[in-house]
N, C-alpha and C positions, 0 to 999 in steps of 0.2 A: 381562707378568708379573702383571697383575690376575687372569688366569685361573688361573695357578699359585697365587696367594694365595687364590683362591676354593676350590681343592681343599684347600689347607692349612687354611683356615678350617673347611671341612666335616669334616676329620679331627680338628681340635681339638674341634669341637662334639660329634662322636661319642664321643671319649675322655672328655669331661667328663660327658656324659649317661649313657653305658653302658659305658665302657671303663676303662682304667687310671687315669683321673683322676676317676672318678665318686664317690669317697668320700675323706675325709681320710686314712684308713688306707692305701688303695691309692695315693693321690697323694703321700704324704709323702716317700718315698725319691726318686722321679724329680724331684719339684718342688724339693726341697732340693738334689739333685745338680745340677739345671739352674741354680739360683740361684748355686751356687758356681762352676759352669762358665761363667757369664757374668761374674761379678764379678772373679774372679782374672785372666782374660785381659785385661779392660779395664784393671785396675790395672797389670799388667805393661806393656801397650802404652803407657799414659799415662806411666809412669816412664821407659821407654826413649825415647819420642818427645817428652818434655817440652821446651818451648822451641823446637821446630822446626816447620816448615810441615806436618809429618806429624801433628801432635798431634790434628787434627780427626778422624782416623780411628780413634779409640779403640773405636768400636763394631764394627769389622771382625771381630776374632777372637771375638766373643761368640756367634755362631750356629753350630749344628751342621747339616750338610746331611743331612737325614733319608734321602733317597733313596740317596745313596752309602754312608752308614754301614750302613743296613739291607741294602743290596746286598752288602756284604762279608760281613755276618753270614749272609745267605742262601747265599753261596758256601761258607761253612764248614759249613753244614748242621747235622747232629745234634751236631757238636762244641761247639756253643753251646747251653746249656740253654734251654728255651722261656721260663723265667722271666726270663732275662737278655735275651732278644730283646724281651720285653714291656717290660722296664725301659728298654732303649735307645729303643724306639718312644715310650714315654711321656715319657722325658727329652727327646727331640727335639721332641715336641709342645709340652711346657712351655717348651722353649727357643725354639720358634717364636713362642709368645705373647710372650715377653720381647723377641724381635727386632722383632716388629710394633710393640710399644710404643715401643721405642728409635727406630725409624724415624719413627713418628708424632710423637713428642715432641721428639726431638733433631735430626732431619734434615729438618725441615719449616721452611723459612726464614720464611714469613709466612702468616697465615691471613686469609681474606676472610669477614667476618661474614655477608654475604648468602648466599654459597655454603653456609656451614654451616647456615643456616636451611633452604636447599633440601635438604641432606642429611637433616636431621631430618624434613622433610615427606615425602621419598621413602621413608625407612625406616619411617615411621609407616604409610604406605600399604602397604608390603610386609608389615609385621606384621599389618595388618588382613586382608590376603589369607590370611596364615597362620592367623589366628584363625577366619576364615570356612571353613577347610578346603579352600581352593583347591589342587588337586594337579596342575594343568597347569604345565608348565615355562615356557611362553611369557610369562605375566605377570611372572614373576620375571626372565626374561631381559631383557624390555623395561625393567623397573624397575632391573635391574642396569646396563644401558647408561646410563640417566639418572643413576643413582647415580655411575657412573664419571665422567661429565661434571661433576657437581657437586663431587665430590672433587677432580678435576683443577683446577677453577676456584677451589677453596677455598685452594689452596696446599699442602694435605697431599698427600703423594705418592699418585698415582692408584692404585697397586697396593693400597693399603689398602681401596679399594672392594670388592675381592674378599672380604676378611675380613668387612667390614660386611654384604655381601650374604649371606654364609654364615650369619650369625646369624639372619636373617629367614626362611630356607628351612625348610619343614616337614620334620621328621626322624622322625616316628612313623608306623608302619604298614609293611607288607611292600613296598608299591608307592609309598612316599612320594617326593616330589620329590628329596630329598637322595640317596637310594639311586640313583635314575636319573641324576642329575647326576654323582655320583661314578663310576658305571660308564661314563658317556659321556666323562668328562674324563681318567680315569686313564691310558689309553694315549697320547692326544694330548699330555698334559702330560709324562709320563715319557719318551716316545720322540721327541717333536718340540719342544715349547716349551722344556723344560729344556736339552736338548742344543744347540738353536739359540742360546739365551741364553748358554750356556757357551762355545760356539765363537765367538760374536760378541764376548764380553767377556773371554775368557781370553788373547787375543793380546796380546803385548807387543813393544815395540821396544827391543832391548838396545843400549846404547852401546858404543863400542869398548873402554872400560875396564870389563869386566864385574865384576872383583873389587871395584872401588871402588863400583860400582852396587849390588852385593850387600850392602854394609855400610851402605846408606842407612837412616835411622831407620824409614821406612815398611816396608822389607823385614824388618829384624831385629825390629821391634816386633810386626809381624803374625805372623811365623813363631814367635817365642817365645810369643806369646799362644796360638797354636794348639797348639804342640808341648809347651809346659810348662804354660801356664795352664789350658787346657781339661782335660787329664787330672787334674792335681793338684787343680784346683778341684772337679771332679765327684767324684772319689774321696774327697778330704778332707771335703767337705761330707756325702757319704753316710756315711762312717765316723763322723763326729761325730753324725749323726742316729741311727745304729744304737746307738752307745755311750750316747747320751742317752735311748734307748728311745722316741724319737719315731717311728722307723721300724724295719723288720725287713729283714734280708738276704733277697733273693729265694730261693724254695724251690730246693733242689738246686744252689745256687750257692756259690762260694767267694770270698774276698776277691781272690784272683788273677784269677779270671774277671771279677769286677766291675771290676778295674783294667784288664783288657784291653778291656772295653767302654768304659770311661772314656777310654782312648786313642783309640778310634774316634770319640768325641765331638769330637775335634780336627779332624775333616774338616769344613772350613767351606765350601769351594767355592762352590756357587751363591749361597747367602744372603750369604756374605762378599764375593763379587765384587759383588753387588747393592749392599750397604752401601758398599763402596769407591767405586762410581760415584757414589752420593749424597754421600759425604764430599768427594771430590776433583774431581768433574766431569771435565773434560778437562785438568786440570793435570798437571804433571810428576810429581806424587806418585802418580798412578793406576797407572802401569806398575810402580812399586816395590811398591805394595800388592798388585798382582796376583801378582808374583813371590813375595811372602811368603805369599799365600793358596795358590798352587799348590804351592810347596815344602812348606809346613807340612801341607797336606792329604795330599800324597803320602807324607810321612814318617809321619804319624799313622796313615794307612790301612794302610800296610805293616807298621809295628811292631805296631799293634793286632791285625792278622790273625795275625802270627807268635806273639804272646803267647798269643792264644786257642787257636791250633792246638797250641802246645807244652803248654799247660795240659791240653788234651783228651787228648793222647797220653800224658801222665804219669798221668792219672786212669784211663785205660782199661787193661784187662788186657793183659798182655804178648802181643804177637802171635806171639812166638817160642816160647811155651810149648807143650810137646808132650803129647799124650794117651797114657797107657800102653796098650800093646797087650795 
């Protein structure tokens, strides 16, 4: 997953430097929406699971799976305005930043000081290569490998090494290292690493009493966080930001369309499964959390796609109108 997080880190860096997060005005709506879409699901989860062994999983419904959410938008094509597609991408990127911080701060059991010193030293060397204008991939690949070992030894989850490495990689110029790495990693990550991770981690063992299992706190808290918390958190925070004139509604967009995109923000899948594994390890709560993630993601993905499709059909001219002869 460190490679997956490397690609995520490069995407985040691109959006901050030149994309939808490159200025306060551009970033305001997706960042505020992402904040609301992380806070409300965590609160709902914490309230539902309070006092139970599932309580540690409060971070599970906080993250949006950018690949699956944007995949659904891509299938809808022109029915989703370009501005809303950009909003969802920026939202998911801001969401990923929050998820990385949650993993690093709250799901790291202990930290080894000596390893942290090694991390600083390796990153300093990588930054030096960047400043020197080194555009060869190999020095960064070797440094990334050493960085992964140091992060793993530090006690911080090793996947964070991918994000740290992304920060140090040159991103300017038509043939810079970042562009080449993104091009090289996009297909392997999207068509191999993420599917393999999903298949390896999505499997659950259901007990005989499925009905009782489905009402476990980890199931209901996760599902409610994704189905209720993410859409209402994203939409509510965005609405407040626009009404307070902190941000503006995307061009050619409606509140209905924004709500449809907010529902898609409830697709947690890959990142949510990842955090569930960190929260519960191999405990009995893990299967329950997975069911909540899968159920919640399927429902939000389906409902979000339907809402956006219906909004588009109502906004378009009637297909049955006839032209006078």
